[in-house]
C-alpha positions in Angstrom: 0.0 0.0 -0.1 1.3 3.5 -0.5 1.2 6.1 1.9 -2.0 7.6 1.2 -3.5 4.1 1.0 -2.4 3.2 4.7 -3.5 6.7 5.9 -7.0 6.2 4.8 -6.9 2.7 6.1 -5.8 4.1 9.4 -9.0 6.6 9.3 -11.5 4.0 8.4 -10.0 1.4 11.2 -10.0 4.5 13.9 -13.6 4.8 13.1 -14.9 1.3 13.0 -13.0 0.4 16.1 -14.4 3.8 17.7 -17.7 2.8 17.1 -16.9 -0.9 18.0 -15.8 0.4 21.6 -18.5 2.9 22.2 -21.7 2.0 21.0 -24.7 2.4 22.8 -25.9 -0.7 24.6 -28.6 -1.6 22.2 -26.3 -1.4 19.1 -23.3 -3.2 20.5 -23.9 -6.6 19.1 -23.8 -5.1 15.6 -21.0 -3.0 16.1 -19.0 -5.7 17.0 -19.8 -7.7 14.4 -19.3 -5.1 11.7 -15.8 -4.6 13.3 -15.2 -8.3 13.2 -16.4 -8.3 9.3 -14.2 -5.4 8.6 -11.0 -6.7 10.2 -11.2 -9.9 8.3 -12.1 -8.2 5.0 -9.2 -6.0 5.1 -6.0 -7.9 3.6 -3.9 -5.4 5.2 -5.5 -5.5 8.5 -5.8 -9.2 8.6 -2.3 -9.7 8.0 -1.0 -7.3 10.6 -3.2 -9.8 13.0 -2.8 -13.4 11.8 1.2 -12.6 11.1 1.3 -11.9 14.9 -0.7 -14.6 16.4 -0.3 -17.3 13.7 0.9 -21.1 15.4 0.3 -19.6 18.8 -1.7 -22.3 20.7 -3.9 -20.4 23.5 -7.5 -21.2 24.7 -9.4 -18.2 25.0 -11.1 -19.6 27.6 -7.8 -19.4 29.7 -8.3 -15.4 29.5 -11.9 -15.1 29.3 -13.3 -17.3 32.2 -17.1 -17.6 30.7 -17.6 -21.3 32.1 -19.1 -22.3 35.4 -21.9 -20.1 37.3 -21.4 -16.6 38.7 -19.6 -13.5 37.8 -17.1 -13.9 34.6 -14.0 -12.7 34.7 -11.0 -11.6 32.2 -7.4 -12.6 33.3 -5.0 -11.8 30.4 -2.1 -13.8 30.2 1.3 -12.5 30.5 2.3 -13.2 27.1 1.2 -10.2 25.2 0.8 -12.6 21.8 -1.5 -14.8 23.5 -3.5 -12.0 24.8 -4.0 -10.9 21.5 -4.9 -14.2 20.1 -7.3 -14.7 22.8 -9.2 -11.6 21.9 -9.6 -12.5 18.5 -10.6 -16.0 19.0 -13.3 -14.7 21.8 -14.5 -12.3 19.2 -15.0 -14.6 17.0 -16.9 -17.0 19.1 -18.9 -14.2 20.2 -19.9 -13.5 16.4 -20.1 -16.9 15.1 -22.5 -18.2 18.1 -24.8 -14.9 17.9 -24.1 -13.9 21.3 -25.9 -10.9 22.5 -22.9 -8.5 23.9 -25.5 -6.4 26.1 -26.4 -9.7 28.0 -22.8 -11.3 28.1 -21.4 -7.8 29.3 -23.4 -7.6 32.3 -22.5 -11.4 33.3 -18.9 -10.2 33.7 -17.9 -8.3 36.7 -18.7 -4.9 36.2 -19.0 -1.4 37.9 -22.3 -0.3 38.7 -24.0 2.2 35.8 -26.2 2.1 33.1 -26.8 -0.4 30.0 -24.3 1.8 27.9 -21.5 2.2 30.4 -21.5 -1.9 31.5 -21.5 -2.5 27.8 -18.8 0.0 26.8 -16.5 -1.3 30.1 -16.6 -4.8 28.9 -15.8 -4.0 25.5 -13.0 -1.9 26.4 -11.9 -4.5 28.9 -12.0 -6.9 26.2 -10.8 -5.9 23.1 -9.0 -2.3 23.7 -5.6 -3.8 23.5 -6.4 -5.3 19.9 -7.3 -2.0 19.0 -4.4 -0.1 20.3 -2.1 -3.4 18.7 -3.4 -2.6 15.2 -3.2 1.2 15.9 0.2 1.1 16.7 0.9 -1.3 13.5 -0.4 1.0 11.2 1.3 4.2 12.7 4.7 2.5 12.4 4.3 1.3 8.6 2.9 5.3 7.9 6.1 6.3 9.9 8.4 4.3 7.6 6.8 5.2 4.8 7.2 8.9 5.3 11.1 8.2 6.3 11.1 7.4 2.5 8.7 10.2 1.2 10.0 13.1 3.3 8.3 16.4 3.3 9.5 19.5 1.8 12.1 21.7 3.7 10.1 23.8 6.4 11.9 26.7 8.3 10.6 28.7 11.0 10.9 32.4 11.8 9.4 33.8 14.9 9.9 37.0 14.2 6.6 38.6 13.9 3.0 37.6 16.0 2.9 34.4 14.7 6.0 33.2 13.1 6.0 32.0 9.6 6.6 28.1 7.8 8.1 28.3 4.5 8.1 25.2 2.3 11.0 24.4 -0.4 12.6 21.2 -1.9 11.6 17.7 -0.9 13.5 17.3 2.0 12.5 18.1 5.7 14.8 20.0 7.7 13.6 22.2 11.0 15.5 25.1 12.3 14.2 25.0 15.5 14.2 21.9 17.9 11.6 19.8 16.0 13.0 16.8 14.0 11.5 14.8 11.3 11.1 11.9 14.2 9.2 14.3 16.1 6.8 14.9 13.1 6.2 11.2 12.7 5.9 11.0 16.8 3.3 13.9 16.6 1.5 12.1 13.9 1.6 9.1 15.8 0.1 10.6 18.7 -2.8 12.2 16.7 -3.8 8.5 15.2 -3.9 6.9 19.0 -5.5 10.3 20.5 -8.6 10.4 18.0 -10.4 7.4 18.8 -10.4 8.1 22.5 -12.1 11.3 21.8 -15.8 9.7 21.7 -15.0 8.7 25.7 -14.7 12.0 26.9 -16.7 13.8 28.8 -18.0 16.5 26.3 -20.7 17.8 24.2 -20.9 16.4 20.8 -19.9 19.5 19.5 -16.9 20.0 21.7 -16.0 16.4 20.5 -16.5 17.3 17.0 -14.2 20.4 17.4 -11.4 18.3 18.7 -11.4 16.2 16.2 -11.2 19.0 13.7 -8.1 20.4 15.5 -6.3 16.8 15.8 -7.3 16.5 11.5 -6.0 20.0 11.1 -2.7 19.2 12.5 -2.0 16.2 10.7 -3.4 17.7 7.4 -1.1 20.5 7.9 2.0 18.7 8.6 1.2 16.5 5.5 0.8 19.5 3.2 3.8 20.9 1.2 2.8 24.2 2.0 1.5 24.2 5.7 -0.5 27.2 7.0 1.4 27.9 10.1 -1.3 30.1 11.8 -3.6 27.1 11.4 -1.4 24.9 13.6 -1.2 27.6 16.4 -4.3 27.8 16.5 -5.6 24.1 16.7 -2.5 23.9 19.3 -3.8 26.2 21.3 -7.5 24.8 21.3 -5.7 21.4 22.3 -3.6 23.1 25.2 -6.6 24.7 26.6 -8.4 21.4 26.4 -5.5 19.8 28.3 -5.3 22.4 30.7 -8.8 22.1 31.7 -8.8 18.5 31.6 -5.6 18.2 34.1 -7.3 20.6 36.6 -9.8 18.2 37.0 -7.8 14.9 37.3 -7.1 13.1 40.6 -4.3 11.5 39.2 -2.1 11.3 36.2 -3.3 8.8 33.5 -1.1 7.4 30.3 -4.1 8.7 28.3 -3.5 12.4 29.8 0.1 12.1 29.6 -0.1 11.0 25.9 -2.1 14.3 25.2 0.3 16.6 27.4 3.0 14.9 25.4 1.2 16.1 21.9 0.8 19.7 23.5 4.4 19.5 24.4 5.7 18.4 20.7 3.2 21.1 19.2 4.9 23.8 21.4 8.4 22.9 20.1 7.0 23.0 16.3 5.1 26.2 16.8 7.6 28.1 18.9 4.9 28.4 21.9 
């Protein structure tokens, strides 16, 4: 796949996986089946998963304890590959046997909440590591292709109110503290964070705005003539979101750390 095709695939996967992880209780079963159908029918994603778990001998019922009476539990194995296989096989089992996600989610030990909360907690614990694995694998492939197709030289001049970015040639060289690797890391962070937005306690309008800011940054970094003011504006919006979230957080989380790292790298890029 070329770089554009890979980026489009990554966007599609994030959308489908987000729909699967964050459904309403009544649509959870169909969203899981759509996700399973999507990853099996996409040659690139199917290859990513199957190359990793091929030849692994592991019974998913050792991870997903669904037999016997009482609560069901999830006990992930230490071996990551065995865990990936268990998730894929458990998903296959649920879809093949036409098991209602809402019903089985309630049978697993869960926090009190409404049906949608219970279903989302179950899906997150059951399949989020598999989603993260695919997202990371796609991001790495994108980064490798970007190493072969480097953008135009970008020079920063912070001599006026907002600075400016000029592009020339085919190779990227930053005159500030930002490197090609930093650009790739920013894109990888964006790929990782976009699917998490739907799970944030924001209004739909706020979620859409935050998504637009991340996509704007990604688009500008891909552009041969990036518009520096747009980058800066999107960065300021994201920084405001992170600052507000940090004030309300009891403890630092890996999720918040990723957002903070994104703000730091964007600050280096924009001179803020």
